[in-house]
Backbone as XML, in Angstrom:
<?xml version="1.0"?>
<chain id="A" units="angstrom">
  <residue number="1" name="UNK">
    <atom name="N" x="-21.402" y="-7.399" z="-3.216"/>
    <atom name="CA" x="-21.201" y="-6.586" z="-1.528"/>
    <atom name="C" x="-20.113" y="-6.178" z="-0.885"/>
  </residue>
  <residue number="2" name="UNK">
    <atom name="N" x="-20.914" y="-5.005" z="-0.681"/>
    <atom name="CA" x="-19.650" y="-4.181" z="-0.213"/>
    <atom name="C" x="-20.052" y="-4.384" z="1.482"/>
  </residue>
  <residue number="3" name="UNK">
    <atom name="N" x="-19.078" y="-3.627" z="2.262"/>
    <atom name="CA" x="-19.361" y="-3.545" z="4.128"/>
    <atom name="C" x="-20.656" y="-3.424" z="4.109"/>
  </residue>
  <residue number="4" name="UNK">
    <atom name="N" x="-21.472" y="-2.471" z="4.351"/>
    <atom name="CA" x="-22.733" y="-1.955" z="4.820"/>
    <atom name="C" x="-23.437" y="-2.843" z="4.204"/>
  </residue>
  <residue number="5" name="UNK">
    <atom name="N" x="-23.337" y="-3.554" z="3.337"/>
    <atom name="CA" x="-23.991" y="-4.671" z="2.953"/>
    <atom name="C" x="-23.520" y="-6.277" z="4.180"/>
  </residue>
  <residue number="6" name="UNK">
    <atom name="N" x="-22.594" y="-6.370" z="4.343"/>
    <atom name="CA" x="-22.252" y="-7.605" z="4.975"/>
    <atom name="C" x="-21.979" y="-6.546" z="6.583"/>
  </residue>
  <residue number="7" name="UNK">
    <atom name="N" x="-22.754" y="-5.698" z="7.415"/>
    <atom name="CA" x="-22.434" y="-4.951" z="8.433"/>
    <atom name="C" x="-23.956" y="-5.546" z="8.656"/>
  </residue>
  <residue number="8" name="UNK">
    <atom name="N" x="-25.264" y="-5.404" z="8.111"/>
    <atom name="CA" x="-26.565" y="-5.093" z="7.500"/>
    <atom name="C" x="-26.905" y="-6.669" z="7.950"/>
  </residue>
  <residue number="9" name="UNK">
    <atom name="N" x="-26.247" y="-8.079" z="7.872"/>
    <atom name="CA" x="-26.063" y="-9.306" z="7.831"/>
    <atom name="C" x="-26.949" y="-9.170" z="9.617"/>
  </residue>
  <residue number="10" name="UNK">
    <atom name="N" x="-27.663" y="-10.732" z="10.826"/>
    <atom name="CA" x="-28.153" y="-10.074" z="11.143"/>
    <atom name="C" x="-27.903" y="-11.672" z="11.925"/>
  </residue>
  <residue number="11" name="UNK">
    <atom name="N" x="-27.194" y="-12.516" z="11.086"/>
    <atom name="CA" x="-25.953" y="-13.894" z="11.686"/>
    <atom name="C" x="-24.721" y="-14.106" z="11.919"/>
  </residue>
  <residue number="12" name="UNK">
    <atom name="N" x="-24.316" y="-14.188" z="13.486"/>
    <atom name="CA" x="-23.349" y="-13.162" z="12.926"/>
    <atom name="C" x="-21.772" y="-14.590" z="12.195"/>
  </residue>
  <residue number="13" name="UNK">
    <atom name="N" x="-22.384" y="-15.782" z="12.748"/>
    <atom name="CA" x="-21.886" y="-16.700" z="11.239"/>
    <atom name="C" x="-21.937" y="-15.909" z="10.113"/>
  </residue>
  <residue number="14" name="UNK">
    <atom name="N" x="-22.912" y="-15.685" z="9.667"/>
    <atom name="CA" x="-23.021" y="-14.869" z="8.368"/>
    <atom name="C" x="-22.557" y="-13.527" z="8.714"/>
  </residue>
  <residue number="15" name="UNK">
    <atom name="N" x="-21.929" y="-12.602" z="8.702"/>
    <atom name="CA" x="-21.776" y="-11.897" z="8.592"/>
    <atom name="C" x="-20.340" y="-11.559" z="8.804"/>
  </residue>
  <residue number="16" name="UNK">
    <atom name="N" x="-19.929" y="-12.989" z="9.795"/>
    <atom name="CA" x="-18.363" y="-13.200" z="9.807"/>
    <atom name="C" x="-17.553" y="-13.928" z="8.584"/>
  </residue>
  <residue number="17" name="UNK">
    <atom name="N" x="-18.397" y="-15.056" z="7.835"/>
    <atom name="CA" x="-17.794" y="-15.315" z="6.470"/>
    <atom name="C" x="-17.999" y="-14.579" z="5.350"/>
  </residue>
  <residue number="18" name="UNK">
    <atom name="N" x="-19.495" y="-13.738" z="5.501"/>
    <atom name="CA" x="-19.238" y="-12.825" z="4.072"/>
    <atom name="C" x="-18.122" y="-11.432" z="4.432"/>
  </residue>
  <residue number="19" name="UNK">
    <atom name="N" x="-17.817" y="-11.229" z="6.183"/>
    <atom name="CA" x="-16.851" y="-10.688" z="6.415"/>
    <atom name="C" x="-15.264" y="-10.935" z="5.489"/>
  </residue>
  <residue number="20" name="UNK">
    <atom name="N" x="-15.134" y="-12.080" z="6.069"/>
    <atom name="CA" x="-13.992" y="-12.661" z="5.830"/>
    <atom name="C" x="-14.208" y="-12.889" z="3.714"/>
  </residue>
  <residue number="21" name="UNK">
    <atom name="N" x="-15.101" y="-12.763" z="3.450"/>
    <atom name="CA" x="-14.819" y="-13.062" z="1.916"/>
    <atom name="C" x="-15.189" y="-11.268" z="0.933"/>
  </residue>
  <residue number="22" name="UNK">
    <atom name="N" x="-14.973" y="-10.569" z="2.019"/>
    <atom name="CA" x="-14.973" y="-9.861" z="1.227"/>
    <atom name="C" x="-13.432" y="-8.694" z="1.247"/>
  </residue>
  <residue number="23" name="UNK">
    <atom name="N" x="-12.494" y="-9.495" z="3.156"/>
    <atom name="CA" x="-10.984" y="-8.757" z="2.675"/>
    <atom name="C" x="-10.515" y="-9.212" z="1.893"/>
  </residue>
  <residue number="24" name="UNK">
    <atom name="N" x="-10.395" y="-10.568" z="1.122"/>
    <atom name="CA" x="-10.254" y="-10.929" z="0.361"/>
    <atom name="C" x="-9.920" y="-10.230" z="-0.981"/>
  </residue>
  <residue number="25" name="UNK">
    <atom name="N" x="-11.866" y="-9.538" z="-1.482"/>
    <atom name="CA" x="-12.395" y="-9.731" z="-2.701"/>
    <atom name="C" x="-11.899" y="-7.510" z="-3.390"/>
  </residue>
  <residue number="26" name="UNK">
    <atom name="N" x="-12.233" y="-7.599" z="-2.232"/>
    <atom name="CA" x="-11.445" y="-5.927" z="-1.871"/>
    <atom name="C" x="-10.417" y="-5.088" z="-0.573"/>
  </residue>
  <residue number="27" name="UNK">
    <atom name="N" x="-9.165" y="-5.718" z="-1.073"/>
    <atom name="CA" x="-8.271" y="-5.558" z="-0.115"/>
    <atom name="C" x="-8.675" y="-4.017" z="-0.135"/>
  </residue>
  <residue number="28" name="UNK">
    <atom name="N" x="-9.042" y="-2.928" z="0.062"/>
    <atom name="CA" x="-8.826" y="-1.491" z="0.487"/>
    <atom name="C" x="-9.445" y="-2.276" z="0.934"/>
  </residue>
  <residue number="29" name="UNK">
    <atom name="N" x="-10.774" y="-2.175" z="0.587"/>
    <atom name="CA" x="-11.350" y="-2.231" z="3.115"/>
    <atom name="C" x="-10.925" y="-3.933" z="3.222"/>
  </residue>
  <residue number="30" name="UNK">
    <atom name="N" x="-9.690" y="-4.058" z="3.746"/>
    <atom name="CA" x="-10.329" y="-5.464" z="3.999"/>
    <atom name="C" x="-9.481" y="-4.723" z="5.760"/>
  </residue>
  <residue number="31" name="UNK">
    <atom name="N" x="-9.154" y="-3.524" z="5.578"/>
    <atom name="CA" x="-9.133" y="-3.901" z="8.065"/>
    <atom name="C" x="-10.133" y="-3.791" z="8.067"/>
  </residue>
  <residue number="32" name="UNK">
    <atom name="N" x="-11.142" y="-2.995" z="6.943"/>
    <atom name="CA" x="-12.545" y="-2.831" z="7.566"/>
    <atom name="C" x="-13.251" y="-4.178" z="7.605"/>
  </residue>
  <residue number="33" name="UNK">
    <atom name="N" x="-12.839" y="-4.706" z="7.144"/>
    <atom name="CA" x="-13.422" y="-5.887" z="6.715"/>
    <atom name="C" x="-13.635" y="-6.908" z="8.114"/>
  </residue>
  <residue number="34" name="UNK">
    <atom name="N" x="-11.829" y="-6.751" z="9.039"/>
    <atom name="CA" x="-11.389" y="-7.690" z="10.045"/>
    <atom name="C" x="-11.757" y="-7.728" z="10.460"/>
  </residue>
  <residue number="35" name="UNK">
    <atom name="N" x="-12.037" y="-6.073" z="11.072"/>
    <atom name="CA" x="-12.254" y="-5.738" z="12.267"/>
    <atom name="C" x="-14.057" y="-5.766" z="12.490"/>
  </residue>
  <residue number="36" name="UNK">
    <atom name="N" x="-14.759" y="-5.910" z="11.017"/>
    <atom name="CA" x="-15.944" y="-6.696" z="10.925"/>
    <atom name="C" x="-16.239" y="-8.197" z="10.845"/>
  </residue>
  <residue number="37" name="UNK">
    <atom name="N" x="-14.602" y="-8.547" z="11.074"/>
    <atom name="CA" x="-15.814" y="-10.174" z="10.947"/>
    <atom name="C" x="-14.628" y="-10.148" z="12.833"/>
  </residue>
  <residue number="38" name="UNK">
    <atom name="N" x="-14.528" y="-9.722" z="13.880"/>
    <atom name="CA" x="-13.493" y="-9.814" z="14.907"/>
    <atom name="C" x="-15.000" y="-10.059" z="15.497"/>
  </residue>
  <residue number="39" name="UNK">
    <atom name="N" x="-15.920" y="-8.584" z="15.208"/>
    <atom name="CA" x="-16.595" y="-8.279" z="16.102"/>
    <atom name="C" x="-17.476" y="-9.321" z="16.078"/>
  </residue>
  <residue number="40" name="UNK">
    <atom name="N" x="-17.706" y="-10.242" z="14.167"/>
    <atom name="CA" x="-19.259" y="-11.202" z="14.856"/>
    <atom name="C" x="-18.842" y="-12.068" z="15.293"/>
  </residue>
  <residue number="41" name="UNK">
    <atom name="N" x="-16.980" y="-13.071" z="15.210"/>
    <atom name="CA" x="-17.366" y="-14.038" z="15.752"/>
    <atom name="C" x="-16.869" y="-13.500" z="16.993"/>
  </residue>
  <residue number="42" name="UNK">
    <atom name="N" x="-16.825" y="-12.372" z="17.699"/>
    <atom name="CA" x="-16.990" y="-12.314" z="19.291"/>
    <atom name="C" x="-18.510" y="-12.326" z="19.882"/>
  </residue>
  <residue number="43" name="UNK">
    <atom name="N" x="-19.339" y="-11.882" z="18.788"/>
    <atom name="CA" x="-20.849" y="-12.165" z="19.392"/>
    <atom name="C" x="-21.026" y="-13.333" z="18.764"/>
  </residue>
  <residue number="44" name="UNK">
    <atom name="N" x="-20.836" y="-14.197" z="18.107"/>
    <atom name="CA" x="-21.144" y="-15.911" z="17.617"/>
    <atom name="C" x="-20.763" y="-16.289" z="19.040"/>
  </residue>
  <residue number="45" name="UNK">
    <atom name="N" x="-19.868" y="-16.221" z="19.121"/>
    <atom name="CA" x="-18.843" y="-16.668" z="20.784"/>
    <atom name="C" x="-19.945" y="-16.338" z="22.110"/>
  </residue>
  <residue number="46" name="UNK">
    <atom name="N" x="-19.851" y="-15.341" z="22.284"/>
    <atom name="CA" x="-20.546" y="-14.709" z="23.229"/>
    <atom name="C" x="-21.919" y="-15.098" z="23.693"/>
  </residue>
  <residue number="47" name="UNK">
    <atom name="N" x="-22.515" y="-15.350" z="21.654"/>
    <atom name="CA" x="-24.182" y="-16.012" z="21.906"/>
    <atom name="C" x="-24.224" y="-17.191" z="21.876"/>
  </residue>
  <residue number="48" name="UNK">
    <atom name="N" x="-23.282" y="-18.380" z="22.227"/>
    <atom name="CA" x="-23.643" y="-19.413" z="22.416"/>
    <atom name="C" x="-22.564" y="-20.407" z="21.661"/>
  </residue>
  <residue number="49" name="UNK">
    <atom name="N" x="-21.952" y="-19.976" z="20.626"/>
    <atom name="CA" x="-21.547" y="-21.167" z="19.549"/>
    <atom name="C" x="-20.579" y="-20.927" z="19.966"/>
  </residue>
  <residue number="50" name="UNK">
    <atom name="N" x="-20.599" y="-22.698" z="19.322"/>
    <atom name="CA" x="-19.415" y="-23.505" z="20.182"/>
    <atom name="C" x="-18.343" y="-22.694" z="18.901"/>
  </residue>
  <residue number="51" name="UNK">
    <atom name="N" x="-16.717" y="-23.079" z="18.920"/>
    <atom name="CA" x="-15.180" y="-22.027" z="18.313"/>
    <atom name="C" x="-15.519" y="-23.919" z="17.312"/>
  </residue>
  <residue number="52" name="UNK">
    <atom name="N" x="-15.524" y="-24.897" z="17.163"/>
    <atom name="CA" x="-15.892" y="-25.491" z="15.728"/>
    <atom name="C" x="-17.081" y="-24.506" z="15.107"/>
  </residue>
  <residue number="53" name="UNK">
    <atom name="N" x="-17.964" y="-24.735" z="15.662"/>
    <atom name="CA" x="-18.768" y="-24.421" z="14.351"/>
    <atom name="C" x="-18.307" y="-23.341" z="13.633"/>
  </residue>
  <residue number="54" name="UNK">
    <atom name="N" x="-18.086" y="-22.129" z="14.411"/>
    <atom name="CA" x="-17.333" y="-20.684" z="13.677"/>
    <atom name="C" x="-16.315" y="-20.606" z="13.032"/>
  </residue>
  <residue number="55" name="UNK">
    <atom name="N" x="-15.038" y="-22.193" z="13.269"/>
    <atom name="CA" x="-13.977" y="-22.617" z="12.348"/>
    <atom name="C" x="-14.827" y="-22.501" z="11.677"/>
  </residue>
  <residue number="56" name="UNK">
    <atom name="N" x="-15.608" y="-23.765" z="11.115"/>
    <atom name="CA" x="-16.181" y="-24.781" z="10.047"/>
    <atom name="C" x="-16.433" y="-23.356" z="9.002"/>
  </residue>
  <residue number="57" name="UNK">
    <atom name="N" x="-17.511" y="-22.403" z="9.791"/>
    <atom name="CA" x="-17.871" y="-21.464" z="8.869"/>
    <atom name="C" x="-17.399" y="-20.721" z="8.127"/>
  </residue>
  <residue number="58" name="UNK">
    <atom name="N" x="-16.068" y="-20.500" z="9.202"/>
    <atom name="CA" x="-15.287" y="-19.466" z="8.489"/>
    <atom name="C" x="-14.006" y="-20.150" z="7.255"/>
  </residue>
  <residue number="59" name="UNK">
    <atom name="N" x="-14.163" y="-21.647" z="7.735"/>
    <atom name="CA" x="-13.223" y="-22.356" z="7.264"/>
    <atom name="C" x="-11.960" y="-22.268" z="7.819"/>
  </residue>
  <residue number="60" name="UNK">
    <atom name="N" x="-10.755" y="-22.272" z="9.431"/>
    <atom name="CA" x="-10.514" y="-22.099" z="9.510"/>
    <atom name="C" x="-10.076" y="-23.057" z="10.624"/>
  </residue>
  <residue number="61" name="UNK">
    <atom name="N" x="-8.542" y="-23.162" z="11.207"/>
    <atom name="CA" x="-8.579" y="-24.360" z="12.301"/>
    <atom name="C" x="-8.965" y="-23.260" z="13.668"/>
  </residue>
  <residue number="62" name="UNK">
    <atom name="N" x="-9.639" y="-23.664" z="14.176"/>
    <atom name="CA" x="-10.276" y="-23.832" z="15.751"/>
    <atom name="C" x="-9.195" y="-23.017" z="16.322"/>
  </residue>
  <residue number="63" name="UNK">
    <atom name="N" x="-7.811" y="-23.302" z="16.498"/>
    <atom name="CA" x="-7.083" y="-21.915" z="16.811"/>
    <atom name="C" x="-7.301" y="-20.990" z="16.560"/>
  </residue>
  <residue number="64" name="UNK">
    <atom name="N" x="-7.753" y="-20.480" z="14.574"/>
    <atom name="CA" x="-7.859" y="-19.280" z="14.556"/>
    <atom name="C" x="-8.531" y="-18.949" z="15.140"/>
  </residue>
  <residue number="65" name="UNK">
    <atom name="N" x="-9.783" y="-19.811" z="15.291"/>
    <atom name="CA" x="-10.666" y="-18.435" z="15.979"/>
    <atom name="C" x="-10.180" y="-18.215" z="17.510"/>
  </residue>
  <residue number="66" name="UNK">
    <atom name="N" x="-9.675" y="-18.692" z="18.170"/>
    <atom name="CA" x="-9.534" y="-18.786" z="19.354"/>
    <atom name="C" x="-8.410" y="-17.555" z="19.058"/>
  </residue>
  <residue number="67" name="UNK">
    <atom name="N" x="-8.041" y="-17.686" z="18.765"/>
    <atom name="CA" x="-6.782" y="-16.134" z="18.539"/>
    <atom name="C" x="-7.684" y="-14.708" z="18.010"/>
  </residue>
  <residue number="68" name="UNK">
    <atom name="N" x="-8.836" y="-14.737" z="17.547"/>
    <atom name="CA" x="-9.801" y="-13.829" z="16.947"/>
    <atom name="C" x="-10.414" y="-12.916" z="17.585"/>
  </residue>
  <residue number="69" name="UNK">
    <atom name="N" x="-11.081" y="-14.291" z="19.345"/>
    <atom name="CA" x="-11.368" y="-13.617" z="20.375"/>
    <atom name="C" x="-10.721" y="-13.304" z="21.438"/>
  </residue>
  <residue number="70" name="UNK">
    <atom name="N" x="-9.767" y="-13.897" z="20.842"/>
    <atom name="CA" x="-8.268" y="-12.574" z="21.860"/>
    <atom name="C" x="-8.430" y="-10.767" z="22.027"/>
  </residue>
  <residue number="71" name="UNK">
    <atom name="N" x="-8.138" y="-10.686" z="23.177"/>
    <atom name="CA" x="-7.588" y="-9.024" z="22.981"/>
    <atom name="C" x="-6.098" y="-8.963" z="21.846"/>
  </residue>
  <residue number="72" name="UNK">
    <atom name="N" x="-6.137" y="-7.949" z="21.333"/>
    <atom name="CA" x="-4.920" y="-8.178" z="20.249"/>
    <atom name="C" x="-4.215" y="-7.590" z="21.316"/>
  </residue>
  <residue number="73" name="UNK">
    <atom name="N" x="-2.810" y="-7.819" z="20.945"/>
    <atom name="CA" x="-1.294" y="-7.423" z="21.132"/>
    <atom name="C" x="-0.726" y="-7.192" z="19.948"/>
  </residue>
  <residue number="74" name="UNK">
    <atom name="N" x="-0.088" y="-5.326" z="20.641"/>
    <atom name="CA" x="0.773" y="-4.537" z="20.039"/>
    <atom name="C" x="1.861" y="-5.320" z="19.260"/>
  </residue>
  <residue number="75" name="UNK">
    <atom name="N" x="2.065" y="-5.152" z="18.837"/>
    <atom name="CA" x="4.379" y="-5.833" z="18.529"/>
    <atom name="C" x="4.672" y="-4.691" z="19.597"/>
  </residue>
  <residue number="76" name="UNK">
    <atom name="N" x="5.589" y="-5.286" z="20.399"/>
    <atom name="CA" x="6.346" y="-4.282" z="20.886"/>
    <atom name="C" x="5.255" y="-4.176" z="22.455"/>
  </residue>
  <residue number="77" name="UNK">
    <atom name="N" x="4.563" y="-4.019" z="22.346"/>
    <atom name="CA" x="4.140" y="-3.607" z="24.034"/>
    <atom name="C" x="3.125" y="-5.008" z="24.764"/>
  </residue>
  <residue number="78" name="UNK">
    <atom name="N" x="3.288" y="-6.697" z="23.848"/>
    <atom name="CA" x="4.164" y="-7.370" z="24.782"/>
    <atom name="C" x="3.952" y="-7.355" z="26.195"/>
  </residue>
  <residue number="79" name="UNK">
    <atom name="N" x="5.493" y="-7.723" z="26.602"/>
    <atom name="CA" x="6.135" y="-7.293" z="27.437"/>
    <atom name="C" x="7.036" y="-6.052" z="27.269"/>
  </residue>
  <residue number="80" name="UNK">
    <atom name="N" x="6.965" y="-5.177" z="28.956"/>
    <atom name="CA" x="7.699" y="-4.605" z="29.388"/>
    <atom name="C" x="8.752" y="-4.698" z="29.385"/>
  </residue>
  <residue number="81" name="UNK">
    <atom name="N" x="10.298" y="-3.529" z="28.180"/>
    <atom name="CA" x="11.355" y="-4.257" z="29.251"/>
    <atom name="C" x="11.690" y="-2.455" z="29.862"/>
  </residue>
  <residue number="82" name="UNK">
    <atom name="N" x="12.955" y="-3.404" z="30.910"/>
    <atom name="CA" x="12.746" y="-2.472" z="31.785"/>
    <atom name="C" x="13.454" y="-1.589" z="30.983"/>
  </residue>
  <residue number="83" name="UNK">
    <atom name="N" x="13.989" y="-0.187" z="31.415"/>
    <atom name="CA" x="14.632" y="1.258" z="30.378"/>
    <atom name="C" x="15.831" y="1.117" z="31.581"/>
  </residue>
  <residue number="84" name="UNK">
    <atom name="N" x="16.790" y="1.907" z="31.047"/>
    <atom name="CA" x="18.304" y="2.206" z="32.530"/>
    <atom name="C" x="17.697" y="3.509" z="32.344"/>
  </residue>
  <residue number="85" name="UNK">
    <atom name="N" x="17.398" y="3.630" z="33.833"/>
    <atom name="CA" x="17.330" y="4.948" z="34.101"/>
    <atom name="C" x="18.391" y="6.391" z="34.440"/>
  </residue>
  <residue number="86" name="UNK">
    <atom name="N" x="17.766" y="6.663" z="34.603"/>
    <atom name="CA" x="18.998" y="8.236" z="34.139"/>
    <atom name="C" x="19.213" y="8.388" z="36.074"/>
  </residue>
  <residue number="87" name="UNK">
    <atom name="N" x="20.533" y="9.548" z="36.366"/>
    <atom name="CA" x="20.359" y="9.218" z="38.048"/>
    <atom name="C" x="19.455" y="10.904" z="38.158"/>
  </residue>
  <residue number="88" name="UNK">
    <atom name="N" x="18.456" y="10.010" z="39.054"/>
    <atom name="CA" x="18.262" y="11.318" z="39.762"/>
    <atom name="C" x="19.408" y="12.964" z="39.633"/>
  </residue>
  <residue number="89" name="UNK">
    <atom name="N" x="17.717" y="13.700" z="40.370"/>
    <atom name="CA" x="19.001" y="14.907" z="39.709"/>
    <atom name="C" x="20.051" y="15.395" z="40.990"/>
  </residue>
  <residue number="90" name="UNK">
    <atom name="N" x="19.584" y="15.175" z="42.170"/>
    <atom name="CA" x="20.702" y="15.441" z="43.088"/>
    <atom name="C" x="22.192" y="14.520" z="42.964"/>
  </residue>
  <residue number="91" name="UNK">
    <atom name="N" x="22.184" y="13.792" z="41.656"/>
    <atom name="CA" x="23.285" y="13.169" z="41.440"/>
    <atom name="C" x="24.348" y="13.751" z="41.104"/>
  </residue>
  <residue number="92" name="UNK">
    <atom name="N" x="23.441" y="14.608" z="40.231"/>
    <atom name="CA" x="24.032" y="15.940" z="38.925"/>
    <atom name="C" x="24.126" y="17.098" z="40.171"/>
  </residue>
  <residue number="93" name="UNK">
    <atom name="N" x="25.989" y="17.592" z="39.931"/>
    <atom name="CA" x="26.585" y="18.165" z="40.970"/>
    <atom name="C" x="26.983" y="19.744" z="39.438"/>
  </residue>
  <residue number="94" name="UNK">
    <atom name="N" x="27.042" y="20.395" z="40.558"/>
    <atom name="CA" x="27.002" y="21.623" z="40.039"/>
    <atom name="C" x="29.326" y="21.065" z="40.166"/>
  </residue>
  <residue number="95" name="UNK">
    <atom name="N" x="29.926" y="21.600" z="39.830"/>
    <atom name="CA" x="31.665" y="21.899" z="40.329"/>
    <atom name="C" x="31.850" y="23.076" z="41.193"/>
  </residue>
  <residue number="96" name="UNK">
    <atom name="N" x="31.005" y="24.111" z="40.475"/>
    <atom name="CA" x="31.447" y="24.857" z="41.542"/>
    <atom name="C" x="31.379" y="25.283" z="42.064"/>
  </residue>
  <residue number="97" name="UNK">
    <atom name="N" x="29.670" y="24.822" z="43.400"/>
    <atom name="CA" x="29.326" y="24.375" z="44.032"/>
    <atom name="C" x="29.798" y="23.357" z="45.552"/>
  </residue>
  <residue number="98" name="UNK">
    <atom name="N" x="30.578" y="22.117" z="44.202"/>
    <atom name="CA" x="30.799" y="20.930" z="45.822"/>
    <atom name="C" x="32.588" y="21.336" z="46.069"/>
  </residue>
  <residue number="99" name="UNK">
    <atom name="N" x="32.364" y="21.067" z="46.873"/>
    <atom name="CA" x="33.464" y="20.928" z="47.576"/>
    <atom name="C" x="34.014" y="18.994" z="48.653"/>
  </residue>
  <residue number="100" name="UNK">
    <atom name="N" x="35.515" y="18.759" z="48.133"/>
    <atom name="CA" x="35.970" y="17.623" z="48.301"/>
    <atom name="C" x="35.407" y="17.261" z="49.891"/>
  </residue>
  <residue number="101" name="UNK">
    <atom name="N" x="34.631" y="15.863" z="49.800"/>
    <atom name="CA" x="34.150" y="15.251" z="51.239"/>
    <atom name="C" x="35.162" y="15.087" z="51.803"/>
  </residue>
  <residue number="102" name="UNK">
    <atom name="N" x="36.386" y="14.584" z="51.304"/>
    <atom name="CA" x="36.995" y="14.626" z="52.527"/>
    <atom name="C" x="38.584" y="15.190" z="53.165"/>
  </residue>
  <residue number="103" name="UNK">
    <atom name="N" x="38.332" y="16.643" z="53.077"/>
    <atom name="CA" x="38.809" y="17.838" z="53.784"/>
    <atom name="C" x="38.229" y="18.951" z="53.235"/>
  </residue>
  <residue number="104" name="UNK">
    <atom name="N" x="36.820" y="18.954" z="52.875"/>
    <atom name="CA" x="36.079" y="20.565" z="53.106"/>
    <atom name="C" x="36.456" y="21.635" z="52.121"/>
  </residue>
  <residue number="105" name="UNK">
    <atom name="N" x="37.378" y="20.398" z="51.191"/>
    <atom name="CA" x="38.392" y="22.096" z="50.090"/>
    <atom name="C" x="37.048" y="21.633" z="49.144"/>
  </residue>
  <residue number="106" name="UNK">
    <atom name="N" x="37.323" y="22.877" z="48.088"/>
    <atom name="CA" x="36.415" y="23.275" z="46.659"/>
    <atom name="C" x="37.315" y="22.595" z="46.355"/>
  </residue>
  <residue number="107" name="UNK">
    <atom name="N" x="36.216" y="21.843" z="44.667"/>
    <atom name="CA" x="37.088" y="20.989" z="43.915"/>
    <atom name="C" x="37.364" y="22.075" z="42.687"/>
  </residue>
  <residue number="108" name="UNK">
    <atom name="N" x="36.434" y="23.041" z="42.684"/>
    <atom name="CA" x="36.811" y="24.316" z="41.671"/>
    <atom name="C" x="37.580" y="25.520" z="42.637"/>
  </residue>
  <residue number="109" name="UNK">
    <atom name="N" x="39.127" y="25.858" z="42.801"/>
    <atom name="CA" x="39.406" y="26.951" z="42.930"/>
    <atom name="C" x="37.953" y="28.300" z="42.686"/>
  </residue>
  <residue number="110" name="UNK">
    <atom name="N" x="38.180" y="29.252" z="43.970"/>
    <atom name="CA" x="37.368" y="29.865" z="42.933"/>
    <atom name="C" x="38.009" y="31.371" z="43.367"/>
  </residue>
  <residue number="111" name="UNK">
    <atom name="N" x="38.174" y="32.279" z="42.824"/>
    <atom name="CA" x="38.428" y="33.132" z="42.352"/>
    <atom name="C" x="37.949" y="35.002" z="42.433"/>
  </residue>
</chain>
């Protein structure tokens, strides 16, 4: 069975199961078959199929079906980390233009 044949299956549960088998039988088509399986699972759940029924068709646990129906999260994108910010541009001072705030003297002698 090839990917086009799997995509042509009308029943989403049968399509998901066939895509799952294809993932293991033809590893070169694994990522494409994985996408077809996920779309079929989403279609089945949206069509009113119970998660237990989908899990039984795929021979997986219900929690696996729940994971398949969630939005994918890319590694490192789940929780953005705060970054150390650079000082504002105004804080960068040209010492040739700077003056001592205490007495108004130039920091760098002009000459």
